[in-house]
N, C-alpha and C positions, 0 to 999 in steps of 0.2 A: 207370217211375220218373218222378216229377214233376221238371220242369226249372225253373229260374229263373236270372235274371241276378244275379249277386253283385257289388254295388258294392265298391270298395275301401274305403270308410268302415267297412263291417262287418267286413271281414278285418283291417283296421288297429286296430279296437277290441278284437279278440281278443288282439292282440299289444301294444297300448300302453296301453289303459285300465284303470285299477284304481279302482273296480270296473268290470267289463265290463258295458256296458248290458244289460238284460234282453233287449230285442229281439235284440241281436247273439247272446247266449247261446242264445236259442230257435232262431236260424238255425243256429248251430253244432251244436246237438242234432240238427237235422234231417239233418244230413249222413249219408249212408249210405241213408236213405230218400228223399232228394231228390238231384238232380244240379245243381249250380251250374255255370253257364256264364259265361264272362267274355270280353271282347274282349282282343286282344293288349296294349292300353293298360294293362290291369289289373296286369301284372307290373311295367310301368315305374312306375305310380303307387306301388305297395307298395315297391319298391326304392328310389325316390327318397325317400320318407318315412323309411325306415329309414336312408339315407345322410345325410340332412339332420339327423335326430335325433341321429345319432352325432357328425356334425360340429358340432353346437351343443352337445354335451354333455348332451343329454337322454337318450341311450341309451348304454350301455357296449358295447364291442365283444362281450362275452359275450351281452348282451341281443339284439344283431344277429344274431349266430351262432345263437342259439336260434331266433329269428324266422324267419330264413332256412331253417333246418331244417324248420320246421313248414310254411312255404310250399311248399318243394320236395316235402314228402311229400303235401300236398293237392293240388298240381298233378299228381304222379305217380299218385295214387289216386282222387281225388275230383273236383277241379275239371277242367272241359273248356274249353280255350280254342278260341274259335271265330272264324273270319273272317267278318265280316258285310259285306254289299254295301250299306253305308250310304254314301251319296254326300256329297261336300263340301257341295253345296248343301243337302241335308237336315240335315246337322249344323249348319251356319250358320244356317239357318232355325230350327231347333229351340232352339239357343242364344239366338238373338234373341228369339224368341217368349216363352221362359219365363225369360229373364234368367239362363241357366246358362253355366257354362264350357263350351267346346267338348268337354272331357274329360267332363263330366257328361252332356252331350247324347248322347254315344256310347252310355252305358248305357241311357238312356232309348230310343234309336233302336233298339238291339239288342233290348231287351225288346219293343218293338213289333213289329219285323220278325220275331221268333221267335214271337210269340203268347205269351209267358210272362211271369209276374210279376217284380218288381224288388225286390230286398232291398238297402235303403240305410237309412242314418242321416241323410242329407243332407236338410234341410228343403225346400230348393227342388226336389230331384228328387221327394220324397214329395208335394209340392204339384202338380208338373207331371204326374206319371204318370197320375192319374185323367182328367185333361183331355185326354189323348191316347188314352185307352182301355187303358192299361196298369194292371194290378192291382199292388198291394203284396203282396209275400210276407208271410205270417202264420203 
């Protein structure tokens, strides 16, 4: 089964965007034939976005509960959380080199260390990936 790193931007698009971008829908349709992997940071990013969205009034409690249920289902059945041996120095260097957040640098470095493509909607990550030899999920 083909593996790839799933950036939170894609999963959040499934939950929050209307309409969902075509790229995000293609990634979602691939689940079952492919195996997304995520760093532990992924759950924090998704949970934080849902919490902040509800706090700001952009999401209702029901929307958060539905999103949480979908994420829990995906984590239980489809998405694999992996601990990667990415060092502090690597993360900071990558973030600085490509003007990324340290959070985004994690996704790039995990994809690089695992030798798998990256699925992301983030423009800066999409631009940085080929520069470090990481393919983009298609």
